[in-house]
N, C-alpha and C positions, 0 to 999 in steps of 0.2 A: 343430389344438391347441385344446382348450376354453379359454374365457375363465376367468380366475381367479375372477370373480364367480359363474360357473356351478359351478366345482369347490368353492368354499369352503363348508364345512359340509354338503356333500352326504351325508356318512356320519354325521351327528350328529342325534340326536333332540332338536333345540334348540327354543327357544320358537316360532320360525317354523313348524317342522314340527308342533309340538304344537297350535298354533292352527288349522292346516289339518286335522289328523287327529282332534282331540278334540271332543266336544260342548262347547258354550259353557260350560255349568255345570261340567263336569269340568275344562275348561281353567282357569277362574277359581279353582276349588278348589285345583288343583295349583299355580298361581302363588302363591296365598296361603301354601301350604306352603313353596314355594321362597323367597319374598321375606320372609315374616313369621314363618316357623317354626310355622305352624298344623299341628295333628295331621292325618295323612293317613288318611281313612276307607278301610276295605277295599273298599267299593263303588267308590270313586273309583279305587283301585289296580287293581281288576279291569278297569275300562274303559281305563285307561292301559296296562295290560299287553297287552290285546288289540290296541289301536292300535299299540303299539310292536312287537309281533310281526308284524303285517301289514306294517308299514313295513319291518321288517328282512328279511322273506322276499322282498319286492319288490326289495330291494337285494342279494339273493343269500345272505343268512344262513341257516344251517341249525342253528346252535347258539346258546346264550346262556351267559354266565358272569357271576358276581359277581367283579368286578375290584377287588382290594384291595391294601393296602400293609402286609404283615406287618413285624415288627421287623428283618427282613433289610435293609430300606431300599428294596428293589426292589418290583416288582408281582408278584402271583400271580393265577392264574386256573384254574378247573376247568370244562371245557366240558360242558354237557348239551344234547342235541338237543331240538328242539321236537316230536320224533316222539311220537305217542300212538297205539299200535296199537289197532285195533278188533277185536271178537270175530269179525267175518266175514272177517278176513285182510287188510283194508285198514288204512290208517293216516291219521290227521289230524294237523295241526300245532297244538299248543296251548301256551298260556303263561298262567298264572294270576296274579292279584294277589299271592297268597301267595308264589309263586315269584319275583316281582319284588321284593317287600319283604324276603324273608328267605331265606338259604341256610345250609347246614351243612357247611362244609369241615372237614377234620381239623385240630384245633388242637394236636395233640401234636408234630407234626413241624416246626413253626416255632419259632424261638427265643422263649422266654417269660420268661427270667430267673427260673425257678422257679415261675411262676404255674400251669403245667400240667405234669403228669408224663406219661410215655409212655403209661401205661395210662388216662390221662384224656384222651380224644380229642376230646370234643365241643367245638365252637366255633360261633359264628354270624357270618354277614355280614348287614348291614342296609343297605338302599338309601339312598344319599345323593342326594336329589332335587335338591340345589343344584349338582351337577356332572352335566352332560349325559351320557346314554348315547350310545354310538357303536358303529359296526361296524368291526371289524378282522379281516382274514383270514377273512371269512365267519362271524364270531362277533359276536353282539350283546353288547357289554361294558357292564355296569352298575356304575358306581362305587359302592363300598360301604365301610362301616366294618366292623371285624373285632373281635369280643370273645370272651371265654371263656365257658364254661358258667356260671361264677359271676359274670359281669358285668364283669370287668376289661377295659380296652382292651388289645388285643394288636396294635395297629396304629399307624401314624403319623397317619392321618387324624382319628381321634376326638379326640385332645387338641388338634389344630389347630382343629377346629370349635369345641371348647369355648373355646379362647382367643379365637377370633373373637367369640363371644358375650360374653365377658368385656369385651373392649375396646370393643365396641359399647355395652354397658350403661353403662360409665363415661364414655365419650365423650359419650353423650347427657346424662348428668348435668352435664357441663361445659358443653355447648352450651345446656342449659336456663338456665344462669346468664347467658347472653348473650341470652336471650329467644327462643331458637329452639325450634320444636316437635320432638317425638320423631320421629326419622327413621332410615332404614336407613344404617348406617355400616359400611363394609367395608374391611378392610386389603387393599391391592392389591400385586401382585407382577409384576415383569418380570425373568425369569431369563435372563441372558446365558450361553449354554452354550459353553464352549471344549472342543476335542477335537483329537486327532491322527488322521490317516489314513496308514496305512503299507501296503506291498505285502503281499498274502496270502502270497506265496512267501517273503518274508523273515520274516514272522511265524511261518510254519510251522517255520522252522529255529531259532527262539529259544524254548527251553523256558521261560525266565524270563518272557517276554511271555505265553506261553500260560497258565502256572500262576499268575502273580502280577499280570499287567497292566503290569509295569514291567521295565526292563532291570536286572538285578542286577549286570551287568558291562558295560563299554563305555568305551573310551578316547575322549576328546574328538575330534570330527571335525575335519578340516583347516579347514573353514569352518563356523562356527555361525550365530549370529544377529547377529554384530557389525556386519555391513554394513547391517542394517535394511532389506534389500531385499525380504524376504518380506512384511512388514507392509503390508497394503492393496495388495499387488502383484497383477498379473494372475493370475487363477485358472487353473490348468492344466486342459486339456480333460477329462481323466478325472475330476478332482475336480469340475469344473463340472457334468458329467453327473450325478454323485452328488448334488450340491446341488440340481439341478433336480428330480430324482426325489423327493428328500427334501421339497422345498417342496410339490410336488403332493400327496404323501401327507399331509403335515401340514395343508395347506389343506383337504383333503377331510375331515379329522378336526376341523376348526374351530380348529386351532391357528394363531394369528395370527403366523406366522413373517414377520419383516419384514426383518431385516438379516443379510447373510452376507458374510464376507470372510476373507482370509488373516490369521492372527495373526502375532505377532512371530517365534516360533520356526519353523524350517523344518518343513514337514509339519503345521503347526498351523493350525486354523481356528476360526471362531466363528459361532454362530447366535443372534440375539436376537429375541424376540417383542415384540409390543405388550402392555402390561400388562393384567392382568385381576384379578378377585378372587383372593385368595391361595390359597383352596382349589382352585379350578379351575386356577390358575396352576401349582400343584404337580403336579396330575394331568397337565396338558399338558406340563410339563417331563419327567415320567417317560415319557410317550408319545414325546416327542422323542428322549430318550436311547435308548429301545428301537428306534425306527425307524432312528436312526443306525447302531446296531450291526447290524441285520438287513439294511439296504439296501446297506451298504458292500460286501458280498460280491457283489452284482450287478455290481460294477465292478472286481473283482479286488483289493479293498481290505479292510482291517480297521480299524474305528474303535476307538481307544484312549481311554477315559474315566478312566484313572487320573490322579491329581493330579500325579504327577511321573514320567512314563514314561522320561524321559531325563535323565541328570545333566548339569548345567552349562548347560542352556538353560531357557527358561521352562517352568514347569508349567502345568497347565490349571485355571482357576478357574471358578466359576459365580457371577457377581456378582448379588446379591440386592437388586434395587431395590424398596424397601418404602415405602409411604405409607398414608395413611388417607383414604378417600373418603366424603363425606357427600352423597349425590345427585350433583349435577354439581360440587360443591365439593371441592377438594383441601385438606385441613386443614393441609398443610405448604406451601401456597403463600403466600409472604410478601407478595405484592401489590406495589404501586408504592412503598409506604412501610412497610417492615417494623417500624420503630420505633413507628409509630402503630397497628399492627395487633395489638391486645391479644390477640385470640383466637389468632393465630399464635404470639405469644410464649409463651402458656400451653402450647400443644402443643410448641413447641420446647424449653421448659424441661422438659416431661414426658419428652421423648426423652433429653435430657441426663441427667436424674436416673435414668431407667430403665437406660441403658447403663452409667452409673457404678456404680449399686447392684448390677447383675447382670452385670458385665463377665466374671466367671469362668464364669457359665452360658453366655454367648454364645460364649466361647472353647471351652467344652466341646461346644457344639452342632455345631461343625465339626471336632472332633478325630477323626482317623483315622490309621492307620498311613501311608497315602499322603500325607495333607496335612502330616504332620510334616516330610516331605522338601521340601515346596513353600514353606511359610511362611517369610518372612524374606529373600527374595532374588528376583531376576529378575521384578520387577513384582508379586510377591505380597506382601501386607502382612506385618508381623511378628506374632509371637504375642501381643504386648501390645496390648490394646484401647485405642483412642483415637478421638476424634471430630474430623473436619476440618469446619470451618464456612465457611471462606473469609473474605476480608478484611472484607466488609461486615457479615456477621453477627457476626464476631469483634469488630469495633468496637462493635456494638450491645451485645453481652454485656459488654464492658469498661465502656461508658457506664452500663449498668444497675447493675453491681456497684459502680462508683466513684461513682455518682450525679452524673455530669456530663452536660452537654448534648451531644446527638448531632445532627450535621447530615447529612441524607440524602446518600448518595453520588450524585454526578452520573453520569448515563449517559454513558459515553464512546463517541464515534463512532470506529470504526476506519477510518482512511484509509490505503489501501495504496499511495498515490502513483501510481496508474495511472488515468487518466481513465475508461477503459472499465469498470473494476471498480467494483461498487457499494460504498458505505459501509454499515456495519452497526454495531449497538450491541454493545458488549462485555458479556458476562455478568457478574453480580455475584459469581460464584465461579469460581476456577480449578479445575483437577483436581489431585488429589494421589494418585499411583499407589501411594504407600506407606501410605496411611491405611486402616485396617480398616473405618472407618465414616464415610463422607463425605457431606455435604450437597451435592446436585447440582442445586439450583434449586428443586425442589418435591418432592423425595423424598430418601431416604437410601439410599446404595449400600453395602451390607455386602459387602465384597470378600474376606472370609476363606473362605467355603465353597469346597471343592474341587469339581472337575467331576463326581465320581462320587457326590456326597452327595444324599440326599433332603432337600429344603429345608423339609420340615415342621417339623423340630426347631428350627431357628433362628427361623423365623417364629412358632412356638408360644411361644418364649421372648420374642421381641420384643413380641408381642401381650400376653402376660401381664404382663411388666414394665411396659409402657406402661399397661395397665389399673390397675396399682398406683399409678403416678405420678398418673394422672387421678383416681383415687379419693381419694388424699391431698389433691389440690387441691379437689375437690368437697366433701369433708368439712370442710376448713378454711374454705371460702367459704359454707357452708350458712347461709341466713338473711340474707345480705347482698345488697343491690341498689343500683342507681344509682351515685352517686359513691362511696359507701362501698365497694361491690364493686370498683370500678375501682381505688381507692387500695389496698385490701387485696390485690387481685390483683397489682398492681405490686410491692408489698412482698414478697409470697409469691414471685414470680418472682425478685426480687433475692436473696432468701435461698437459693432453690434453686440459682441460678447460682453464688453465692458458695460454697456447700457442695460443688458438683460441678465447679467450674472445672478441677480437676486432670485431668479426662478430655479436655479440649479441647487439641488439639495440631495445629498447622498446618505443622510442619516435616518434616524427612526422617526417616521412621520406620526407615530402615536404619542410621542413624548410631549409633556406640557411645555418643555423648553422650546420645542419646535413651534408650538402655537405662538409663544411670545416672540420668538425670533422671526417668524413669518410676519407678525404684526409690525415688528421693527423694520423689516424689509419693505413693508408697504404692500404685501400680497393680500388678496381678497380672501375672506373667510365667511362663506355663506352656509351655515349649518343646515338650513331648511330650504325647502322648495320655495316657500313664500319669500325668503330673503334672496334667493337666486334668480327668480324670474324677471324682476324689473330691468335687469341689464339688457335684456333682449330688445327693449324698445328705446334704449338710450341712443342719442344721435350718433355716437361713435359706431355702434353696432349697425344701425340702419345705413350709415355711410359705407361701411364695408360691403354689405350685401348689394347695395345699389351700384357701387363702383364696378363690381364684376358681374352684374346682371343676374345674380343668384336669387334674390328676393326683392320685390318692391317694398316700399314702406307699408303699403296696404297689406301685403302678404305677411310681413313681419308682425304687424300689429294683430292680425287675425290669429296667427299662431300663438302669440302671447296670450290672447284671450282664451284660446282653446286649452292651452296648458293650465291656465288659472282655473278655468271652469272644471276641468277634469280633476285637478287637485281638490277643489272644494267639494265636488260631488263624491269623490272617494272618501274623504273625511266625514262627510255627512252619512254615507252608508256605514262606515265603521262605527260612528257614534250611535246610530239607530240600532245596529246589530248588537252592540255592547249593551245598550239599555234593555233590549228585548231579552237577551240571554240572561241577564241578571234577574229580571223580573219573573221570567217564565221558566227558568231552569235552575240557576244557582241559588237564589233565595229560597224557593220552595224546598229544594233538596237540603239546604243547610238548616232551615227551620224544622224540617221533618226529623233530621238527625238530632237536633237539639232537644226536640220533644221526646225522642226515644231515649236520650241520655237522662232527661228529667224523669221519665218513667222508670228507668232502671234504678235511679237513686231512691225513688219512692218505694219501689218493689223491694230493694235491699233493706231499707229501713223497716218496712212492714214485716219482712221475714226474719230480720235479726236486729232488734232494737239496740241502739248504741254502736252499730257497726261503723267502721271508719269509711266514710265516703268522700274523704278529702280529694282524692284523685279525680273522681267523677264530677265533683262539684267544681273543681278547678277547670276541668275540660268544659263544663257547661258555661262557666263564667267567660272563658275565652271565646266560646262560640257566640255567646250573646253580645260580647263586646265587638266581635268581628261583624256580626249582623248589623249592629248599630253603625259601625264605620262604613260598611257597604251601603247602607241606606243613606247616610250623610253624603257620600261621594256620588251616589246615584242621583240624588236630588240636585246636587251642585252641577252635575253634568247635564241633567235635563234642563235646568234653568239656563245655563250658559249656551247649550246647543240651540235652544229656541231663540235666544237673543242673537246668536250668530247668523241664523237663517234669515233674520230680518235685515241684515246689513246689505245695502244695495251695491256698494263697490266690491267687485270681485277681489281686488288686491287687498283691501281692508279685511274682507272676509277671510282670505287666506292667511293674513297676518294673525287674526284672532284664532283661527284653527291651530296654527303652528305654535303660537306662544301662550295661549290661554286654554284652549279646549284640550289639546293633547296632554298637557300636564295633569289635568283633572282625570282624563282617561287613564293615565298611568297610575294615579292614586287609586282609582276604582279597581284597576287590575290588581294592584298590590294587595288591596283589601280582600279580594276574592281569592287570589293565589295563596294568601297566607292561611286560608282555611282548608285548602286542598289537602294539606298534610295532617289535618285534624279530623276531617270527616271520614267516616267509614267508607271503604272503597265501594261497597254495594250501593251507597247513597249518592256517590258523586255522579252527576248527570251526564258527563261526557268522557270520552277516552282521554287519558292524561298523556303527557310527553313520554312517559315510560311505555305506554301502550302504542303510541303512534310511531315513535322513532325506532323501536326495536321489534317491529312485527316479524313474524317468522316467514 
């Protein structure tokens, strides 16, 4: 077995490989492009392309692709070979700087929210040199941005890169007030990825899992997660083999996979990487998700990345650990004495202001049909945005707002009462599993994203909103220095914290009291995607994106349309799948079992006149009542679903799905699930939760 240090990054054209393969002048020029945003000359691109091709061919690659993120949220790729036929019948392998820099995939077949019509097919991909090229399945993958023929961004990467530039510019303005030189400032990301693994055989028998990624039916298993025995438990051999293969593949691709473990729910697991810059972190997370899906089949498994594949147990999230890095400094590191760390307090106040001002946008960024089922229970945060700071920072905020003296919290040594065990210092913040946005020592953990989401959207919003907060501060402090600056900065921080204190909440986010308290505070509560999406196109949101050049109004409106359309299409698929499963699987099976029970009653009476058949008759009665209820709800769903499809407005259609169709789907599910525990196991047409979650 090869050492991890030998595997790691072996399939990545990273800086180490660049330095080995490129002439010194070319390498320096490319690094300036990567680190400082300097324009890339075509001569440099030609040299880089040749070296990249030679390296890729040595690694077994035969094709190259521009790897991009259309508005579907996943990744796309079109493979072209390096092959270049010669006139004498031979062929050479070639790859030019132009091919490296620019590609031309069809732009009409991807969702565009009206930016492109079917007959307007031209689109462009443009190399993103800040994210390393890599080899996957004998293909050189070049991370790229994707835009339309008319220049609008048609992808997730472009606005994210724009937001990174915006927050870097404004953060440098703030740091200049503290006497610091201009420097590279990068938002960082650590994406904790949760997922389920189930048996391929069970999966193949569940049309709902195949079509929608979640179980539309299923009665609670005899044992769920109530014993907490799966969390951090011993990993099953089959799963462990999958995890080992996954680690090796990711390490070769330069993805710093660090932590793996069983999650709370049965059959649920997690992988967490070491943080990196947010652009590369998103790319690596998308690679991780893809590898999980593809490698699972090697072990007779299927990887489910739906936010809530099983009702009644934990859904799968993707915790977005976000921070700002300036060189080797973490700008969210409070230091030994946070109260005396003015720079930290400025950035802390900026985050609080950003999250409060744009709470609805953050909620919108993680809205999806699947996440609507996950948010609000089973360790997922509620749909109401709030910030958890922990005891020490909360006390500092109170001291600043009330203008009273604050005494630094003493570091508390934890003594476990056993001599052989070491003492250690307690952290200055606890964890709050119900908080959507929690400070965790030197970063903020945004816990709302679901496991299937592309994290570009929420990080683009975080970066842009933070840029706005920092700009407001820098504008207010312009021309101030020394003691005048310090006094003005403290006053400014106090005013910001006072104005935005409502967003800070350290309690139980699941409680009904918090829902009422949040309403009293004026915080937004959008429980469904249909409720959450309209804020995207409000003037306040459009003004934010346009101020920092992150999205134009046209690009904002197109993304709103894409999200609405995706939500409606997913709900349409779920309703169609539900109706078909009931008609073709559940009702025939239940009717067959009812007929069998009726036959048994008649057979008993024939064999033994006067025999007591009360139990069998009660069972038959309950089956027949259940069949009637299923038929009633099936008819109601069919009628309402058909009417919903006729609605022209996508927003109105989404509202109908969220508030009318889904409740009928829930009633149909309850009617079917109620008979699962009555019907003989041999008659039930699909694997149950007991079968799926506790596979061997």
